[in-house]
C-alpha positions as CSV (number, residue, x, y, z in Angstrom):
1,X,3.6,2.7,-38.7
2,X,4.5,-1.0,-39.0
3,X,6.3,-2.8,-36.3
4,X,8.9,-5.5,-36.4
5,X,10.7,-7.4,-33.7
6,X,14.4,-7.3,-32.8
7,X,16.0,-9.8,-30.5
8,X,17.5,-8.5,-27.2
9,X,20.9,-9.5,-25.8
10,X,20.1,-10.3,-22.2
11,X,19.8,-14.0,-21.5
12,X,16.8,-15.4,-19.7
13,X,17.0,-18.6,-17.8
14,X,14.4,-21.1,-16.8
15,X,10.8,-20.1,-16.2
16,X,9.0,-20.9,-13.0
17,X,5.7,-21.0,-11.3
18,X,4.6,-17.6,-10.0
19,X,4.0,-19.1,-6.5
20,X,7.5,-20.5,-6.1
21,X,9.1,-19.2,-2.9
22,X,11.7,-16.5,-3.4
23,X,14.5,-18.4,-1.7
24,X,14.1,-21.3,-4.2
25,X,15.2,-19.3,-7.3
26,X,18.5,-20.6,-8.5
27,X,19.0,-18.5,-11.7
28,X,20.6,-15.0,-12.2
29,X,17.6,-14.0,-14.4
30,X,14.3,-15.6,-14.5
31,X,11.0,-14.7,-16.0
32,X,7.7,-14.9,-14.1
33,X,5.0,-14.4,-16.7
34,X,1.3,-14.4,-16.8
35,X,0.6,-13.8,-20.5
36,X,-2.9,-14.9,-21.6
37,X,-1.7,-15.0,-25.2
38,X,0.3,-18.1,-24.4
39,X,-2.4,-20.1,-22.6
40,X,-5.7,-21.7,-23.3
41,X,-8.8,-20.0,-22.0
42,X,-9.5,-22.7,-19.5
43,X,-6.0,-23.2,-18.3
44,X,-4.2,-21.9,-15.2
45,X,-2.4,-18.6,-16.1
46,X,0.4,-19.6,-13.6
47,X,1.3,-22.8,-15.4
48,X,4.9,-23.3,-16.3
49,X,5.6,-22.3,-19.8
50,X,8.1,-23.6,-22.4
51,X,11.4,-22.1,-21.4
52,X,12.8,-21.6,-24.9
53,X,9.6,-20.0,-26.3
54,X,9.3,-17.7,-23.4
55,X,12.9,-16.6,-23.5
56,X,12.6,-15.9,-27.2
57,X,9.3,-14.0,-27.0
58,X,10.3,-11.6,-24.2
59,X,13.7,-10.9,-25.9
60,X,12.2,-10.3,-29.3
61,X,11.7,-6.6,-28.8
62,X,9.3,-4.6,-31.0
63,X,11.0,-2.2,-33.4
64,X,9.3,1.1,-34.2
65,X,10.7,4.6,-35.2
66,X,14.1,2.9,-35.5
67,X,14.0,2.2,-31.7
68,X,13.2,-1.0,-29.8
69,X,10.5,-1.4,-27.2
70,X,9.5,-4.2,-24.7
71,X,7.5,-7.1,-26.1
72,X,6.1,-8.4,-22.8
73,X,2.9,-6.5,-22.1
74,X,3.7,-4.6,-25.4
75,X,2.6,-1.0,-25.5
76,X,2.1,-0.5,-21.8
77,X,5.3,1.5,-21.4
78,X,6.0,4.2,-24.0
79,X,9.8,4.7,-23.8
80,X,12.4,2.5,-25.7
81,X,14.6,-0.1,-24.2
82,X,17.4,-0.2,-26.8
83,X,21.2,0.3,-26.0
84,X,20.9,4.1,-26.5
85,X,18.2,4.3,-23.8
86,X,20.0,1.8,-21.6
87,X,23.2,4.0,-21.7
88,X,21.1,7.1,-20.9
89,X,19.5,5.3,-17.9
90,X,22.9,4.3,-16.6
91,X,24.1,7.9,-16.9
92,X,20.9,9.0,-15.2
93,X,21.6,6.6,-12.4
94,X,25.1,8.0,-11.9
95,X,23.8,11.6,-11.9
96,X,21.3,10.8,-9.1
97,X,24.0,9.1,-7.2
98,X,26.1,12.3,-7.3
99,X,23.1,14.3,-6.2
100,X,22.6,11.9,-3.2
101,X,26.3,12.1,-2.3
102,X,26.8,8.5,-3.3
103,X,24.0,7.1,-1.2
104,X,21.8,4.4,-2.7
105,X,18.9,5.2,-0.3
106,X,17.9,7.5,2.6
107,X,15.9,4.8,4.4
108,X,17.7,4.0,7.7
109,X,19.6,0.8,6.7
110,X,23.3,0.2,7.4
111,X,25.8,-2.6,6.8
112,X,25.2,-3.7,10.4
113,X,21.4,-3.3,10.1
114,X,20.7,-4.3,6.5
115,X,17.5,-5.3,4.8
116,X,17.3,-9.0,4.3
117,X,15.0,-9.0,1.3
118,X,14.8,-6.1,-1.2
119,X,12.6,-5.4,-4.2
120,X,13.5,-2.9,-6.8
121,X,10.5,-2.2,-9.0
122,X,11.0,-1.1,-12.7
123,X,14.7,-1.8,-12.2
124,X,15.7,-0.8,-15.8
125,X,19.3,-1.8,-16.4
126,X,19.5,-3.0,-12.8
127,X,22.4,-0.8,-11.6
128,X,20.7,0.1,-8.3
129,X,19.9,-3.6,-7.5
130,X,23.5,-4.6,-8.4
131,X,25.1,-2.0,-6.2
132,X,22.7,-2.8,-3.4
133,X,23.9,-6.4,-3.8
134,X,27.5,-5.3,-3.4
135,X,26.6,-3.0,-0.5
136,X,24.7,-5.7,1.4
137,X,26.2,-9.0,0.4
138,X,24.0,-11.0,2.9
139,X,20.8,-9.5,1.5
140,X,18.6,-11.0,-1.2
141,X,18.0,-8.4,-3.9
142,X,15.2,-8.8,-6.6
143,X,14.8,-6.4,-9.5
144,X,11.7,-6.5,-11.8
145,X,11.1,-4.9,-15.2
146,X,9.2,-5.4,-18.4
147,X,12.4,-5.6,-20.3
148,X,15.2,-8.2,-19.8
149,X,18.0,-5.6,-20.4
150,X,20.0,-6.3,-17.2
151,X,23.6,-7.6,-17.4
152,X,24.0,-11.4,-17.3
153,X,26.8,-11.3,-14.7
154,X,25.7,-9.9,-11.3
155,X,26.4,-10.5,-7.6
156,X,25.2,-13.9,-6.5
157,X,22.6,-12.3,-4.2
158,X,20.9,-10.4,-7.1
159,X,18.2,-11.7,-9.3
160,X,16.1,-10.1,-12.0
161,X,12.6,-11.0,-13.2
162,X,10.4,-10.0,-16.1
163,X,7.2,-8.8,-14.4
164,X,4.4,-6.2,-14.9
165,X,4.2,-4.5,-11.5
166,X,0.9,-2.9,-12.4
167,X,-0.7,-6.4,-11.9
168,X,-0.9,-8.6,-8.9
169,X,2.5,-9.2,-7.3
170,X,3.4,-12.9,-7.0
171,X,5.0,-12.6,-3.6
172,X,3.6,-13.5,-0.1
173,X,2.4,-10.8,2.2
174,X,5.0,-9.3,4.5
175,X,7.8,-10.6,2.3
176,X,10.3,-7.7,2.0
177,X,12.2,-5.4,4.3
178,X,12.8,-2.7,1.7
179,X,11.0,-1.8,-1.6
180,X,12.4,0.8,-3.9
181,X,11.4,2.8,-7.0
182,X,13.6,5.3,-9.0
183,X,12.5,7.5,-11.8
184,X,9.5,5.5,-12.9
185,X,8.0,8.4,-14.9
186,X,5.4,7.1,-17.4
187,X,5.2,3.6,-15.8
188,X,2.0,3.8,-13.9
189,X,-1.7,4.8,-14.3
190,X,-2.1,5.2,-10.5
191,X,1.1,4.9,-8.5
192,X,-0.7,5.1,-5.2
193,X,-2.8,2.0,-5.9
194,X,-0.5,0.0,-8.2
195,X,2.7,0.5,-6.2
196,X,2.4,2.2,-2.8
197,X,-0.6,0.2,-1.6
198,X,0.9,-3.1,-2.8
199,X,4.3,-2.2,-1.3
200,X,2.6,-1.7,2.1
201,X,0.9,-5.2,1.7
202,X,4.2,-6.9,0.8
203,X,6.5,-5.3,3.3
204,X,7.2,-6.8,6.6
205,X,6.0,-4.8,9.6
206,X,8.9,-2.3,10.2
207,X,9.9,-2.5,6.5
208,X,10.5,0.6,4.4
209,X,9.3,1.9,1.0
210,X,11.5,4.5,-0.7
211,X,10.5,6.3,-3.9
212,X,13.0,8.4,-5.8
213,X,11.1,10.2,-8.5
214,X,11.6,13.1,-10.9
215,X,8.4,14.7,-12.2
216,X,8.7,16.2,-15.6
217,X,7.7,19.8,-14.9
218,X,10.5,22.3,-14.8
219,X,10.7,24.9,-12.0
220,X,12.2,28.4,-11.7
221,X,12.7,30.6,-8.7
222,X,13.8,33.9,-10.2
223,X,11.3,34.5,-13.0
224,X,13.7,33.8,-15.8
225,X,11.6,31.0,-17.3
226,X,9.0,32.5,-19.7
227,X,5.8,30.8,-20.7
228,X,7.0,30.4,-24.2
229,X,10.2,28.5,-23.1
230,X,10.3,25.6,-25.5
231,X,11.3,23.0,-22.9
232,X,8.3,24.1,-20.8
233,X,6.0,23.9,-23.9
234,X,7.3,20.4,-24.7
235,X,6.7,19.3,-21.0
236,X,3.1,20.5,-21.2
237,X,2.6,18.6,-24.4
238,X,4.1,15.5,-22.6
239,X,1.7,16.0,-19.7
240,X,-1.2,16.2,-22.1
241,X,-0.3,13.1,-24.1
242,X,0.4,11.1,-20.9
243,X,-3.0,11.9,-19.6
244,X,-4.5,10.6,-22.8
245,X,-2.3,7.5,-22.4
246,X,-3.4,7.1,-18.7
247,X,0.3,7.3,-17.6
248,X,1.6,9.5,-14.8
249,X,4.6,11.7,-15.5
250,X,4.0,14.1,-12.7
251,X,4.6,12.0,-9.6
252,X,6.7,13.6,-6.9
253,X,5.1,16.0,-4.4
254,X,2.1,13.7,-3.9
255,X,4.3,10.8,-2.6
256,X,4.4,11.9,1.0
257,X,0.6,12.2,1.3
258,X,0.0,8.9,-0.6
259,X,2.3,7.0,1.7
260,X,0.5,8.4,4.8
261,X,-2.9,7.7,3.3
262,X,-2.0,4.1,2.6
263,X,-0.7,3.6,6.2
264,X,3.0,4.3,6.3
265,X,4.4,6.2,9.3
266,X,7.7,8.0,9.9
267,X,7.3,9.4,6.3
268,X,10.3,11.6,5.3
269,X,10.7,13.8,2.2
270,X,14.0,15.2,0.8
271,X,13.8,17.4,-2.3
272,X,16.9,18.0,-4.5
273,X,17.2,20.5,-7.3
274,X,18.6,19.3,-10.7
275,X,19.5,22.3,-13.0
276,X,18.5,21.7,-16.6
277,X,21.9,22.9,-17.8
278,X,25.1,24.5,-16.5
279,X,23.5,27.8,-15.4
280,X,24.3,27.7,-11.6
281,X,27.3,29.5,-10.3
282,X,28.0,26.8,-7.7
283,X,30.6,24.5,-9.2
284,X,28.9,21.3,-8.1
285,X,25.5,22.3,-9.3
286,X,26.9,23.5,-12.6
287,X,28.5,20.1,-13.1
288,X,25.3,18.3,-12.2
289,X,23.3,20.6,-14.6
290,X,25.6,19.9,-17.5
291,X,25.3,16.2,-16.9
292,X,21.5,16.4,-16.7
293,X,21.3,18.5,-19.8
294,X,23.2,15.9,-21.8
295,X,20.9,13.2,-20.3
296,X,17.8,15.1,-21.3
297,X,19.1,15.7,-24.8
298,X,19.9,12.0,-25.2
299,X,16.5,10.9,-24.0
300,X,14.3,13.6,-25.7
301,X,13.5,11.6,-28.8
302,X,12.6,8.5,-26.8
303,X,10.5,10.4,-24.4
304,X,8.5,12.0,-27.3
305,X,7.9,9.4,-30.0
306,X,5.6,7.0,-28.3
307,X,3.4,9.5,-26.5
308,X,3.2,12.1,-29.3
309,X,2.6,9.7,-32.2
310,X,0.0,7.5,-30.5
311,X,-2.0,10.2,-28.6
312,X,-1.3,13.5,-30.3
313,X,-1.5,12.0,-33.9
314,X,1.9,13.3,-34.9
315,X,4.1,11.7,-37.5
316,X,7.7,10.9,-36.7
317,X,8.9,13.6,-39.0
318,X,6.6,16.2,-37.3
319,X,7.9,15.1,-33.9
320,X,11.6,15.3,-35.0
321,X,11.1,18.8,-36.5
322,X,9.4,20.1,-33.3
323,X,12.2,18.8,-31.1
324,X,14.8,21.1,-32.8
325,X,13.7,24.1,-30.9
326,X,13.2,22.1,-27.7
327,X,16.8,20.9,-27.9
328,X,18.0,24.4,-28.6
329,X,16.2,25.7,-25.5
330,X,18.2,23.5,-23.2
331,X,21.4,25.5,-24.1
332,X,19.9,28.8,-22.9
333,X,21.7,29.5,-19.6
334,X,19.8,32.7,-19.1
335,X,16.8,30.6,-18.1
336,X,17.4,29.2,-14.6
337,X,15.2,26.2,-14.7
338,X,15.5,23.0,-12.8
339,X,13.8,19.6,-12.1
340,X,13.1,18.3,-8.6
341,X,14.2,14.9,-7.3
342,X,11.8,13.8,-4.6
343,X,13.2,11.1,-2.3
344,X,10.3,10.0,0.0
345,X,10.5,7.1,2.4
346,X,8.2,5.6,5.0
347,X,7.9,2.7,7.4
348,X,5.2,0.1,7.7
349,X,4.1,0.1,11.3
350,X,5.3,-2.8,13.5
351,X,1.7,-3.5,14.5
352,X,0.3,-3.6,11.0
353,X,-1.6,-6.8,10.4
354,X,-0.7,-8.9,7.4
355,X,-3.9,-9.5,5.4
356,X,-4.6,-12.6,3.4
357,X,-5.8,-10.7,0.3
358,X,-3.8,-8.2,-1.8
359,X,-4.9,-4.6,-1.5
360,X,-6.2,-4.4,-5.1
361,X,-8.7,-7.1,-4.2
362,X,-10.1,-4.7,-1.6
363,X,-10.5,-1.8,-4.0
364,X,-7.0,-0.5,-4.3
365,X,-5.6,-0.5,-0.7
366,X,-6.5,0.7,2.7
367,X,-7.9,4.0,1.3
368,X,-9.3,4.2,-2.2
369,X,-8.2,7.2,-4.2
370,X,-11.1,9.2,-5.4
């Protein structure tokens, strides 16, 4: 399958050095890049790059299967970033907002006791960061992502960066009061080392990490989901291909233990059920299920193409044909299946010492995962 590039619509302003202090940023959207393909072998990877060439390169999205994908760190994330996917992500955001009764987070912040500096990792279309900026106008909100698909006009206290969060974070230790992730399925090879340990390092003592994650596996409490349920079979195929791709799609129930192992205290977990369609009798859950069903149907092709073609050896036509029964299965209300939304948040101890080196330099954090 040949690939072409397609220019994105989100504007990117001036580039900057990676070591530039957070408070010095003056642009709505900046790119902080460390791309060895743009530098000589003996040069400093954190040198300032040409603004125009950078802006063009990260906005020239790869096109494959009739969808577009990020160009910065191309291939590291398997889901598309085109307007179809952006609209689905926005709808997903609103569904989770309904599930959480309009709350942006469960970590104990209020308008009177707000986080001064906030980092939203894998921000996507940036809705969470933007609404946090509205909720806490005196806070500084940073959103990072591989794709510059965020809107150009945002609250003055919100900024977006093109970054690869699986690599070293170019922020000082103990920089943030609040770090957040939401539905980062397929983003990480090892979320504990790449995100949770680094978040601990870059949070101020007393700061909070909150992860809002939906693992891919469906659940059922009443025995109505058979083993040959096509959505379940598709999920198992997704899990198999994601393991071959070294990408986690099952992160949820492990978060509480991972946070504690890294050093977080006061770790809390809330688990919400998200019906796969409108099968519940409860009016609110039925509504949520119908919204979630539509969101899954809208995302199914994008979830499948990258993983299944590159790691299961399937052609686009084979994938599309196989998805017919998977889509049909989502309309079966006799099967009472649901996803789980895990909201897990923990606090960095007040007496935690700020270390001079990042956790990955010490083998992946305070406790290496075996």
